[in-house]
C-alpha positions as CSV (number, residue, x, y, z in Angstrom):
1,M,-0.1,0.0,0.0
2,P,1.6,3.2,-1.0
3,C,2.5,5.7,1.8
4,G,-0.2,8.3,2.4
5,S,-3.0,6.3,0.7
6,P,-6.3,6.4,2.4
7,G,-6.2,2.7,3.3
8,A,-3.0,3.1,5.3
9,K,-4.9,4.8,8.1
10,A,-7.4,2.1,8.3
11,V,-4.6,-0.5,8.4
12,V,-2.8,1.3,11.3
13,A,-6.1,1.9,13.2
14,R,-6.9,-1.9,12.9
15,M,-3.4,-2.8,14.0
16,R,-3.7,-0.7,17.1
17,A,-7.1,-2.1,17.9
18,T,-6.1,-5.7,17.5
19,P,-4.5,-7.2,20.5
20,V,-1.2,-9.4,20.0
21,R,-1.4,-12.8,21.3
22,D,1.0,-15.4,20.0
23,M,3.8,-17.8,21.2
24,F,6.2,-14.8,22.0
25,V,3.8,-12.0,23.2
26,R,0.9,-12.1,25.6
27,N,-1.4,-9.1,26.0
28,G,0.4,-7.0,23.3
29,T,-0.9,-3.6,22.0
30,L,0.5,-1.3,19.5
31,R,1.0,2.2,21.1
32,E,0.5,5.5,19.3
33,D,4.1,6.4,19.7
34,G,5.3,3.2,18.1
35,P,6.3,0.4,20.5
36,M,4.3,-2.7,21.2
37,E,3.5,-2.9,24.9
38,H,3.3,-6.4,26.2
39,D,3.5,-8.5,29.4
40,L,7.1,-9.6,30.3
41,D,8.1,-12.8,32.1
42,R,10.6,-12.5,35.0
43,F,12.8,-15.5,35.8
44,Q,15.4,-16.5,38.1
45,V,18.4,-18.5,37.0
46,M,18.9,-21.9,38.9
47,A,22.0,-23.0,40.7
48,P,23.7,-25.9,38.8
49,A,22.7,-28.3,41.6
50,E,19.0,-27.4,41.1
51,S,19.0,-28.0,37.5
52,G,17.7,-31.5,36.4
53,H,18.8,-31.3,32.7
54,A,20.6,-28.9,30.2
55,W,17.3,-26.9,29.4
56,D,16.1,-26.8,33.0
57,C,18.0,-23.5,33.9
58,C,15.3,-20.9,35.1
59,N,12.4,-20.7,37.5
60,P,9.6,-18.4,36.6
61,K,9.1,-15.8,39.2
62,R,6.3,-13.4,37.9
63,V,4.7,-11.6,35.1
64,V,5.4,-7.9,34.8
65,P,2.3,-6.2,33.2
66,G,3.1,-4.3,30.0
67,K,1.9,-0.9,31.6
68,G,4.7,-1.4,34.2
69,A,7.3,-2.8,32.0
70,F,7.5,0.0,29.3
71,Q,8.0,3.7,29.5
72,P,4.6,5.4,29.6
73,P,3.5,7.3,26.4
74,S,3.3,10.4,28.4
75,E,7.0,10.3,29.0
76,S,7.7,9.3,25.3
77,T,10.5,11.5,23.6
78,R,9.2,10.4,20.1
79,S,8.5,13.6,18.1
80,F,6.3,12.1,15.7
81,V,3.3,11.4,18.0
82,G,0.2,13.3,16.9
83,K,1.6,14.2,13.4
84,T,0.6,13.3,10.0
85,W,3.4,12.1,7.5
86,V,4.0,12.8,3.9
87,C,6.1,10.5,1.7
88,P,7.7,11.6,-1.5
89,A,6.4,9.8,-4.5
90,S,9.3,7.7,-5.6
91,S,9.8,4.3,-6.9
92,G,12.3,1.8,-8.2
93,P,16.0,2.4,-7.2
94,A,15.3,5.2,-5.0
95,L,13.2,3.0,-2.7
96,R,15.7,0.2,-2.7
97,R,18.6,2.5,-1.8
98,R,16.6,3.9,1.1
99,R,18.3,7.3,0.8
100,P,17.4,9.7,3.7
101,E,15.8,12.2,1.4
102,S,13.4,9.5,0.2
103,R,12.1,8.7,3.6
104,C,8.6,10.0,5.1
105,Q,8.8,13.3,6.7
106,P,6.6,14.8,9.3
107,M,4.1,17.3,8.1
108,G,2.4,18.9,11.1
109,E,-0.3,18.1,13.6
110,R,-2.7,15.4,13.0
111,V,-6.2,16.2,12.2
C-alpha cells in the first residue's frame, strides 16, 4: 500500500485495535508512539545443583504487566506522535537504496 494512501490509516487503526497474542507475546498492544507494549516474564536462574537437565535452567518468578514494563506514552520522547506524514512519490531504485531524502517526513499536527 503506498505511503499516504487512504487505506494506510485504516490499516494502522486496525493494528492498534487488534491485541497481539502469539507464542512470543501476551497481551500486546501497539501504542500511538510506536512500540508494542506487552507483558514480560521474570525468571530466576537456577544453581547448577537445582537443574535437572540442560534446558532446566530458570524458575519463573512473576509476570510484569506491560503498563509497568515499558515507559509510559506520556514520558515518550518520540517527536512524531500526533503528526501526519508525507512520503515523497518515488519508486524503483530510490526506494531500494533507502536514501534519507526518500523517507517519510513529518508534516504537522494530525487532524
